[in-house]
KEKE-3310 file (N, C-alpha, C; in steps of 0.2 Angstrom, whole numbers, plus 5000, padded with zeros to 4 digits):
npx = (4819:4827:4821:4818:4831:4836:4845:4849:4846:4836:4833:4824:4832:4825:4813:4798:4799:4812:4828:4835:4849:4850:4842:4851:4862:4856:4853:4865:4871:4866:4869:4883:4887:4877:4870:4867:4858:4855:4842:4838:4833:4843:4857:4867:4883:4885:4876:4879:4892:4888:4881:4891:4899:4890:4890:4883:4883:4879:4873:4860:4854:4837:4834:4841:4843:4835:4845:4856:4852:4851:4865:4870:4865:4870:4884:4883:4880:4891:4901:4898:4904:4916:4927:4921:4927:4925:4911:4899:4892:4878:4872:4865:4871:4885:4896:4902:4916:4917:4927:4922:4921:4916)
npy = (5068:5078:5089:5084:5079:5066:5057:5044:5036:5023:5011:5001:4990:4986:4995:5003:5012:5017:5011:5007:5009:5019:5029:5032:5037:5049:5055:5057:5066:5078:5079:5074:5068:5060:5046:5031:5016:5000:4989:4973:4958:4953:4944:4944:4948:4957:4967:4972:4977:4987:4995:4999:5007:5017:5024:5019:5014:5003:4987:4977:4961:4955:4943:4944:4947:4959:4964:4965:4974:4985:4986:4989:5002:5009:5008:5016:5028:5032:5032:5041:5053:5050:5045:5032:5016:5002:4991:4986:4971:4964:4949:4941:4930:4933:4948:4955:4963:4971:4975:4982:4971:4954)
npz = (5061:5059:5065:5078:5083:5089:5102:5098:5083:5078:5066:5054:5042:5031:5024:5019:5004:5006:5010:5026:5026:5016:5022:5033:5026:5022:5034:5040:5031:5034:5048:5053:5065:5070:5078:5073:5073:5065:5064:5060:5050:5041:5040:5032:5026:5017:5018:5031:5028:5019:5028:5036:5028:5025:5037:5049:5066:5073:5070:5072:5073:5072:5078:5089:5107:5119:5126:5118:5109:5117:5120:5108:5106:5117:5113:5101:5106:5113:5103:5094:5092:5087:5073:5063:5064:5066:5064:5075:5076:5083:5088:5097:5101:5101:5101:5087:5080:5066:5053:5040:5030:5035)
capx = (4825:4830:4818:4819:4837:4837:4852:4851:4841:4836:4829:4824:4835:4820:4808:4794:4801:4819:4831:4838:4855:4849:4840:4856:4866:4853:4853:4872:4872:4865:4871:4888:4888:4871:4871:4862:4858:4850:4838:4837:4833:4848:4863:4872:4889:4885:4871:4883:4897:4885:4879:4897:4901:4886:4891:4880:4887:4877:4869:4858:4849:4830:4834:4845:4839:4835:4852:4860:4850:4853:4872:4871:4863:4875:4890:4882:4880:4898:4905:4896:4909:4923:4926:4919:4932:4923:4904:4897:4886:4875:4867:4862:4876:4891:4897:4907:4919:4918:4930:4919:4918:4918)
capy = (5068:5085:5093:5081:5078:5061:5054:5038:5034:5015:5011:4995:4990:4986:5000:5005:5018:5017:5006:5010:5012:5025:5034:5033:5042:5056:5058:5059:5072:5085:5078:5069:5065:5056:5039:5026:5009:4997:4983:4969:4951:4951:4942:4944:4952:4963:4973:4975:4981:4993:4999:5003:5012:5023:5027:5016:5013:4997:4983:4972:4956:4955:4937:4946:4949:4966:4966:4966:4980:4991:4987:4993:5009:5012:5009:5021:5035:5033:5032:5045:5059:5048:5042:5025:5011:4996:4990:4981:4967:4961:4944:4937:4925:4937:4954:4954:4969:4969:4981:4982:4964:4949)
capz = (5064:5059:5070:5085:5085:5094:5104:5093:5078:5077:5060:5051:5036:5026:5026:5013:5001:5006:5015:5032:5024:5012:5027:5037:5022:5021:5040:5041:5026:5038:5055:5053:5072:5071:5080:5070:5073:5061:5066:5053:5049:5037:5043:5026:5028:5012:5021:5036:5025:5016:5033:5039:5023:5026:5043:5054:5071:5076:5066:5076:5070:5075:5082:5095:5113:5121:5129:5112:5106:5122:5119:5101:5107:5121:5109:5096:5110:5115:5097:5088:5091:5084:5067:5063:5062:5067:5065:5080:5074:5089:5085:5102:5104:5103:5097:5082:5078:5058:5049:5033:5028:5039)
cpx = (4828:4827:4819:4825:4838:4844:4854:4845:4841:4831:4830:4829:4830:4814:4804:4797:4808:4822:4834:4845:4855:4847:4846:4861:4863:4854:4860:4874:4871:4867:4876:4889:4882:4873:4866:4864:4853:4848:4836:4836:4839:4854:4869:4877:4888:4881:4876:4888:4894:4883:4885:4899:4897:4887:4887:4885:4885:4873:4867:4853:4843:4830:4838:4841:4839:4842:4857:4858:4852:4861:4874:4870:4868:4882:4889:4883:4887:4903:4903:4900:4915:4922:4924:4925:4929:4915:4903:4891:4884:4870:4864:4866:4883:4891:4903:4910:4921:4921:4928:4916:4920:4914)
cpy = (5075:5090:5090:5080:5073:5059:5049:5037:5026:5015:5003:4995:4990:4990:5001:5012:5019:5013:5011:5013:5018:5031:5036:5038:5049:5059:5061:5065:5078:5085:5073:5066:5061:5049:5035:5019:5005:4990:4979:4962:4948:4950:4942:4950:4958:4968:4976:4979:4987:4998:5003:5008:5018:5027:5025:5014:5006:4993:4977:4967:4956:4948:4938:4948:4956:4968:4968:4973:4987:4991:4990:5001:5012:5013:5015:5028:5037:5034:5038:5052:5057:5045:5034:5021:5004:4996:4985:4977:4963:4956:4940:4932:4929:4943:4953:4961:4968:4975:4980:4976:4959:4942)
cpz = (5064:5064:5078:5088:5091:5096:5099:5089:5077:5071:5057:5045:5030:5028:5019:5011:5001:5011:5021:5031:5020:5017:5031:5033:5022:5028:5041:5036:5030:5045:5055:5060:5074:5073:5077:5071:5069:5064:5060:5054:5045:5040:5038:5027:5022:5015:5027:5034:5022:5022:5036:5034:5023:5032:5049:5059:5074:5071:5070:5073:5075:5079:5089:5101:5114:5123:5123:5109:5110:5121:5113:5103:5112:5117:5104:5100:5111:5109:5092:5087:5088:5077:5067:5060:5062:5067:5070:5078:5081:5086:5090:5105:5106:5099:5093:5080:5071:5055:5042:5031:5033:5037)
residu = (VAL:ARG:GLU:LEU:ARG:PRO:ASP:VAL:VAL:ILE:ALA:ASP:LEU:SER:MET:PRO:GLY:GLN:SER:GLY:ILE:GLU:ALA:ALA:ARG:GLN:ILE:LEU:GLU:PHE:ASP:GLU:THR:ALA:ALA:ILE:VAL:LEU:LEU:THR:MET:HIS:ALA:ASP:ALA:THR:TYR:ALA:SER:ALA:ALA:LEU:GLU:ALA:GLY:VAL:LEU:GLY:TYR:VAL:LEU:LYS:SER:ALA:GLY:PRO:ASP:GLU:LEU:LEU:GLY:ALA:VAL:ASP:HIS:ALA:LEU:HIS:ARG:ARG:ASP:ARG:PRO:VAL:GLY:LEU:LEU:HIS:VAL:PHE:ASP:GLY:ASP:GLU:VAL:THR:ASP:ALA:PRO:GLY:VAL:PHE)
# end
């Protein structure tokens, strides 16, 4: 990520070695404007809340369709230069604006 400087980072929440949340924290330490979207099977609000606290701009469930993932990427691209206030959870049925805990 440091070398490539992608417009958006899409990471899995559960990765070998470290979580997507920890990876997001490390990325945001060296680039606070990084746009990060987590893709996950975890619908638990605890994970979504931790992602928000880490600075993630989108949290997409793996059960969601491609339109939801594209919507999260678009949201992250347009929000990365502004402070995070809401986490958008894309679950395939609806988009939820979650202020930390929902």
